[in-house]
BALOBA-1460 file (C-alpha; in Angstrom, 3 decimals):
// residues 116
<rec num="1" residu="x" x="13.452" y="-24.606" z="25.575"/>
<rec num="2" residu="x" x="10.501" y="-26.661" z="26.571"/>
<rec num="3" residu="x" x="8.066" y="-28.187" z="24.145"/>
<rec num="4" residu="x" x="5.315" y="-25.349" z="24.492"/>
<rec num="5" residu="x" x="7.914" y="-22.649" z="23.777"/>
<rec num="6" residu="x" x="8.900" y="-24.579" z="20.434"/>
<rec num="7" residu="x" x="4.933" y="-24.655" z="19.533"/>
<rec num="8" residu="x" x="4.558" y="-21.014" z="20.108"/>
<rec num="9" residu="x" x="7.796" y="-20.191" z="18.471"/>
<rec num="10" residu="x" x="6.903" y="-22.372" z="15.648"/>
<rec num="11" residu="x" x="3.614" y="-20.609" z="15.345"/>
<rec num="12" residu="x" x="5.137" y="-17.291" z="15.153"/>
<rec num="13" residu="x" x="7.604" y="-17.841" z="12.703"/>
<rec num="14" residu="x" x="5.042" y="-19.259" z="10.521"/>
<rec num="15" residu="x" x="2.605" y="-16.365" z="11.234"/>
<rec num="16" residu="x" x="5.247" y="-14.052" z="10.263"/>
<rec num="17" residu="x" x="6.171" y="-15.829" z="6.977"/>
<rec num="18" residu="x" x="2.721" y="-15.927" z="5.711"/>
<rec num="19" residu="x" x="2.425" y="-12.172" z="6.692"/>
<rec num="20" residu="x" x="5.482" y="-11.585" z="4.408"/>
<rec num="21" residu="x" x="4.105" y="-13.463" z="1.712"/>
<rec num="22" residu="x" x="6.435" y="-16.406" z="1.499"/>
<rec num="23" residu="x" x="6.074" y="-19.819" z="0.992"/>
<rec num="24" residu="x" x="7.597" y="-22.403" z="3.404"/>
<rec num="25" residu="x" x="10.033" y="-23.394" z="0.504"/>
<rec num="26" residu="x" x="10.698" y="-19.789" z="-0.340"/>
<rec num="27" residu="x" x="11.730" y="-18.915" z="3.303"/>
<rec num="28" residu="x" x="13.637" y="-22.244" z="3.812"/>
<rec num="29" residu="x" x="15.882" y="-21.376" z="0.743"/>
<rec num="30" residu="x" x="16.392" y="-18.046" z="1.897"/>
<rec num="31" residu="x" x="17.583" y="-19.176" z="5.453"/>
<rec num="32" residu="x" x="19.652" y="-22.137" z="3.902"/>
<rec num="33" residu="x" x="17.838" y="-25.044" z="5.256"/>
<rec num="34" residu="x" x="15.317" y="-27.766" z="3.763"/>
<rec num="35" residu="x" x="11.601" y="-26.929" z="3.744"/>
<rec num="36" residu="x" x="11.418" y="-30.337" z="5.709"/>
<rec num="37" residu="x" x="13.447" y="-28.787" z="8.374"/>
<rec num="38" residu="x" x="11.606" y="-25.574" z="8.286"/>
<rec num="39" residu="x" x="8.250" y="-27.423" z="8.671"/>
<rec num="40" residu="x" x="9.555" y="-29.238" z="11.796"/>
<rec num="41" residu="x" x="10.697" y="-25.773" z="13.215"/>
<rec num="42" residu="x" x="7.192" y="-24.233" z="12.573"/>
<rec num="43" residu="x" x="5.379" y="-27.353" z="13.957"/>
<rec num="44" residu="x" x="7.358" y="-27.074" z="17.142"/>
<rec num="45" residu="x" x="9.233" y="-30.521" z="16.576"/>
<rec num="46" residu="x" x="12.663" y="-28.601" z="16.356"/>
<rec num="47" residu="x" x="14.265" y="-25.884" z="17.697"/>
<rec num="48" residu="x" x="16.275" y="-23.593" z="15.378"/>
<rec num="49" residu="x" x="19.820" y="-23.333" z="15.885"/>
<rec num="50" residu="x" x="20.929" y="-19.626" z="16.810"/>
<rec num="51" residu="x" x="22.323" y="-19.246" z="13.446"/>
<rec num="52" residu="x" x="19.240" y="-20.088" z="11.836"/>
<rec num="53" residu="x" x="16.963" y="-17.966" z="14.166"/>
<rec num="54" residu="x" x="19.052" y="-14.939" z="13.356"/>
<rec num="55" residu="x" x="18.576" y="-15.554" z="9.422"/>
<rec num="56" residu="x" x="14.971" y="-16.086" z="10.087"/>
<rec num="57" residu="x" x="14.704" y="-13.055" z="11.899"/>
<rec num="58" residu="x" x="16.717" y="-10.988" z="9.359"/>
<rec num="59" residu="x" x="14.923" y="-12.411" z="6.169"/>
<rec num="60" residu="x" x="11.356" y="-12.088" z="7.928"/>
<rec num="61" residu="x" x="12.786" y="-8.474" z="8.795"/>
<rec num="62" residu="x" x="11.058" y="-8.802" z="12.280"/>
<rec num="63" residu="x" x="12.210" y="-7.892" z="15.646"/>
<rec num="64" residu="x" x="13.431" y="-11.120" z="17.510"/>
<rec num="65" residu="x" x="11.005" y="-10.161" z="20.386"/>
<rec num="66" residu="x" x="8.158" y="-10.992" z="18.170"/>
<rec num="67" residu="x" x="9.076" y="-14.177" z="17.628"/>
<rec num="68" residu="x" x="9.977" y="-14.962" z="21.264"/>
<rec num="69" residu="x" x="7.168" y="-13.023" z="22.586"/>
<rec num="70" residu="x" x="5.645" y="-16.161" z="24.426"/>
<rec num="71" residu="x" x="9.078" y="-16.816" z="26.245"/>
<rec num="72" residu="x" x="10.828" y="-13.528" z="27.085"/>
<rec num="73" residu="x" x="9.478" y="-10.667" z="29.380"/>
<rec num="74" residu="x" x="10.213" y="-7.859" z="26.740"/>
<rec num="75" residu="x" x="7.568" y="-9.554" z="24.697"/>
<rec num="76" residu="x" x="4.824" y="-8.892" z="27.269"/>
<rec num="77" residu="x" x="3.877" y="-5.714" z="25.258"/>
<rec num="78" residu="x" x="3.550" y="-7.469" z="22.289"/>
<rec num="79" residu="x" x="1.205" y="-9.934" z="23.879"/>
<rec num="80" residu="x" x="-0.823" y="-7.119" z="25.630"/>
<rec num="81" residu="x" x="-1.206" y="-5.462" z="22.294"/>
<rec num="82" residu="x" x="-2.331" y="-8.299" z="20.426"/>
<rec num="83" residu="x" x="-4.955" y="-9.021" z="23.024"/>
<rec num="84" residu="x" x="-6.090" y="-5.287" z="22.903"/>
<rec num="85" residu="x" x="-6.401" y="-5.407" z="19.175"/>
<rec num="86" residu="x" x="-8.428" y="-8.628" z="19.271"/>
<rec num="87" residu="x" x="-10.906" y="-6.902" z="21.764"/>
<rec num="88" residu="x" x="-11.086" y="-3.298" z="20.370"/>
<rec num="89" residu="x" x="-14.272" y="-3.769" z="18.556"/>
<rec num="90" residu="x" x="-16.330" y="-5.721" z="21.232"/>
<rec num="91" residu="x" x="-19.241" y="-4.428" z="23.020"/>
<rec num="92" residu="x" x="-18.659" y="-2.897" z="26.393"/>
<rec num="93" residu="x" x="-20.828" y="-5.763" z="28.166"/>
<rec num="94" residu="x" x="-18.388" y="-8.293" z="26.229"/>
<rec num="95" residu="x" x="-15.281" y="-6.359" z="27.466"/>
<rec num="96" residu="x" x="-16.440" y="-6.666" z="31.191"/>
<rec num="97" residu="x" x="-17.132" y="-10.283" z="30.966"/>
<rec num="98" residu="x" x="-13.420" y="-10.918" z="29.391"/>
<rec num="99" residu="x" x="-12.466" y="-8.645" z="32.369"/>
<rec num="100" residu="x" x="-13.974" y="-10.626" z="34.829"/>
<rec num="101" residu="x" x="-12.578" y="-13.972" z="33.270"/>
<rec num="102" residu="x" x="-8.932" y="-12.341" z="32.817"/>
<rec num="103" residu="x" x="-9.246" y="-11.500" z="36.524"/>
<rec num="104" residu="x" x="-10.510" y="-15.030" z="37.374"/>
<rec num="105" residu="x" x="-7.439" y="-16.430" z="35.619"/>
<rec num="106" residu="x" x="-5.135" y="-14.527" z="37.133"/>
<rec num="107" residu="x" x="-6.441" y="-15.059" z="40.669"/>
<rec num="108" residu="x" x="-6.280" y="-18.864" z="39.868"/>
<rec num="109" residu="x" x="-2.486" y="-18.681" z="38.518"/>
<rec num="110" residu="x" x="-1.567" y="-16.732" z="41.592"/>
<rec num="111" residu="x" x="-3.273" y="-19.511" z="43.985"/>
<rec num="112" residu="x" x="-1.182" y="-22.105" z="41.733"/>
<rec num="113" residu="x" x="1.941" y="-20.074" z="42.165"/>
<rec num="114" residu="x" x="1.277" y="-20.269" z="45.977"/>
<rec num="115" residu="x" x="0.863" y="-23.988" z="46.225"/>
<rec num="116" residu="x" x="4.431" y="-24.605" z="44.588"/>
């Protein structure tokens, strides 16, 4: 797992922990690690072991895909839903701007892939 993936994973764990109303110390105790170690995971400084990851998923009662959505293909649906949720209250003119921006970014990414 590269550095950016660890950062995204840590953010998702923190986000879900907060949504479930756990303090960092509460979750750390429930999964059997120190709060300092959990802090390192949430900041992306450390990757949880598989055992710790499974405990996090079980304690937070969340599908692993939600936490891994930035790194696995099956997480695309969660990302698309997240984007759609953020845009649902925008005016049509703003949606058009975002659509054009997204198309431009996709074109740029495709061009980068062709260069590689």
